[in-house]
N, C-alpha and C positions, 0 to 999 in steps of 0.2 A: 503492500499500500504505500501509496506516496504520502511525504510527510504533510502537504496541504490537505489531504484528505483527512490523517490522522487529527489533525488540527482543528478541521472545520466539524468533525465528530467530537472532538471533546467542547467545542463551543457549542453544539446543539446540546449536549450533556448537562452543561452550565445551566442553560435556558429551562431544560426540564427540571433539574434538582432545586432550582431558587426561583423559577417560577418568574423569571425575567425576559425580557426581548433586548438582544442585542444590537445595538444601532451603528457600530461600527467595530471592526477588529482588524487588527495590523501586526505587522513585525515591526518591532522596534530594537534600538542598537546594532550590533556590527551587520546583522545580515541586511537590514536596511539600508545602513551607509555605505554598503558595498564593500566592505572590506573583513569579511568574515574568515575566518581560521578554518582548517579542515575540521576542526573538533570543537567548533562554536556551537553552543545551543540554540534555541530558537526562544525568543523573547517575544511572546504574544500578549499585545494590551488591548484591551476593549471598552467601551462605553457603554452601558445597558440603563433600561428604564423600567422601572417597576410598576404594578399596577397602582392606579390613581389613588386608592385608600391609603396605600404604604406613606405616602406623602403627607397624610394629616393623622398618622398616629401619635400617641404621646410615647410609645415605645418605640422611637424610629429604627428601623433595621441599620446595620453597620452600611457605611458607604463605599466599601470596597469588598471583592470578591478576590480572595486569595484560592485559586484552584489548584494548581501543580507547579511544584518545582523540583527538578529532579537533574538529573545529567544531560537531558536532552531537551526538556520542555519548562520553560517557565511561562506560566500564563496567570495574568490577573487582570482586574478591570475597576473602572469607577463608576459610581452612579451617576446619573444623569445631573442631579442639583451639585454633587461634586464637582462634575467636569465645567459646568457652566459658569460655577463661581471661580473657578480656576480660570476659566478663560477671562474672565472680568477682571482679573488679577494678572493676566499678560503671562501666564504659567508657559515658559518656552516648552517645556518637555511637552504639552498637550498640545501645542502647536506643531512638532514633530510628529506626534503620532495621526495628527488631521492630515499631513502631508506624505505620510510614509507610502514610498513606492509599491509596496508588497501589501495588497488589501486580502483578508482571508473572508469577509462578509461587511457589507454595507447596506444603507437603507437610503430612500429619498427623504426620510426624516431628519436623517443625519446631516444630508446636504444641504438642507434649508437651515439646521441650525448652525453649520461650519460657515455658512454663508453671511449670519447674523454675527457670528463669533469672531469673524475675521477683523471686524472693524475695531476690536478690543486688542489686536496687537500691540503690544508695547515694546519700543525700540530699546529703551532703558532696561526693561526688566529681563529682556531677551540677551541682550550685551552683558549686564551683569551675572546673568545664569551660566553664560558662555566662559565668560573670563575666570568664574569661580570653578567651574568644571576643569579648565585647562589647569587651573594653578593647584587643586587639590591632586589632580594626576600629576603634575611636575614634582610636587614635594614629596606623595607618598610612593612614586615608583621611577622617576627620572632621574634622580640625584646620585646614584652610585655608579659604580665604575663601569658596570654592565647593566643592561636594560631589556626587558619585554619588548619586542618591536611593536607587537599590538598595542601597547601602553603608548607609544608615539602617537598613535591615529586618536588615542583619547584626549590628546592634548593639541593635536593639528586639526582635528576638525572642528572642535568650539572655537577655536582663534580665527579659521577661514570662516566660519560662520560669522562672527564678531566682525569681521572685516567684510563680508557680505551686507549686513545690515548698516555699516558706516559708510559704504558706496552707495546701495541702494533704497536705504530704509524702508525694507520689507522683510516679509519671513524667508529665511535661507532656506534653499533646497535642502533635502534630507540626504540625496545620495552625494557621497564623498567626490564623485567623479563630476558631479553638476558645479560643486565648489570650485572644482580645479580647472573649469572655463573662466574664470576670473584671470585677470593679469596677474601674473606672480613671478618674483624674479627667476631667472633662468638657472640658477645653480640650484636653487631651491627645487624648483620644479624637478630637475633631474634626481634630485636627491630622494624626492617623494615617489617618483617614478621606479626608483631602483628599489624602495622600500616596499613598495606594493608587490613587485615581482617576489622579492624575497619571501615577504609574507605568505604568498599561495602556498609556501611549502615549509613553513614553518609553524610548530605547535603554539597553542597560547602561553605555555609555560617556560619555553626554550628562552635562555639569557643569551645576549649577545652586545659585541662593542658598539659604543655610541656612534650614531653617524653624525660628524661633526656639524654638518650644514643645517641639518632638522634640530639639533641640540641648542645651536646657536640662534636659530631664528626665534624657537620658542622662549629662549632666555630674554630675548629682546622685545619680543612682542607683548609678552606679559606686562610688563609694567606701563607700555603703551597703552594697551585695552583698559588696564586699570585707570589711567589718567581719564581716557575716553569716558567710563562710566561714570567716573564721579563727576565729571564736567556736564552730562546731560540733564536736562529738567525731566523730572517726574511727567511722562505722557500717558499716564494710566489714565482710564477714564471713569469718572466718578457718577455719570448717568448710565444706570443698568437698564434703564426701562425696556431696551431692545430686548435683552437678554431674557428679562422676566417676562415678557409678551412670550417670546418664544418656548420659555421654559413651560407656560402655562397650557400652551398648544401642544406640547409633547406631552405632557402627563393626562390631557384630555380635560382640563377645567375649561378651557376656551377652545371654539370653533374653528 
């Protein structure tokens, strides 16, 4: 059985077990970004809606479903209320799920919701997220004499995504290859292309020597992106009325 079929079967089982309807389910992480290792797992993320009465209960159900996490599958999802609240706050991870090139299941309701949510994209919130992700990766994984090459991408991709926001002022693409379509210094581009080739045959746990061009770019770009984040005005919207109206329609309160 193809892995997509396995995942779709799991999603149907989630709907049956929890009595929910999945609005959108995608691949997240390295498989969506386009640089999975041979032994990468499948990071499946979804947004679901419960029956209308669940949203007016005093004992509200949990707003996440954590379904499966093993060596192959990592599946969990967010309730519609949680997702729409996070859209309003400019949650960059949720915008990434929405733009994932690997879609396992979706609906017209999701398309309508995301059309509304796109207006709540925050450059500052997203840039801060990408800077923070890259910095944490640098501190936790890239300061030793040898590194796991996959970890380079966990710093490179967010830094390139932050550059994309800086240049184009919109949601950055999920695929790493799309980010690579930007203008990039020739030496850095060659080093990244070399890294991509190496990674195709390298397992996630393997340690290797630093690649100087990539290490130097990360070291130099981190403080630059930090300064950009600090200087940006807060562009999150305070008017949630469009999202509130959409939420009411999604849960069946309004036609």
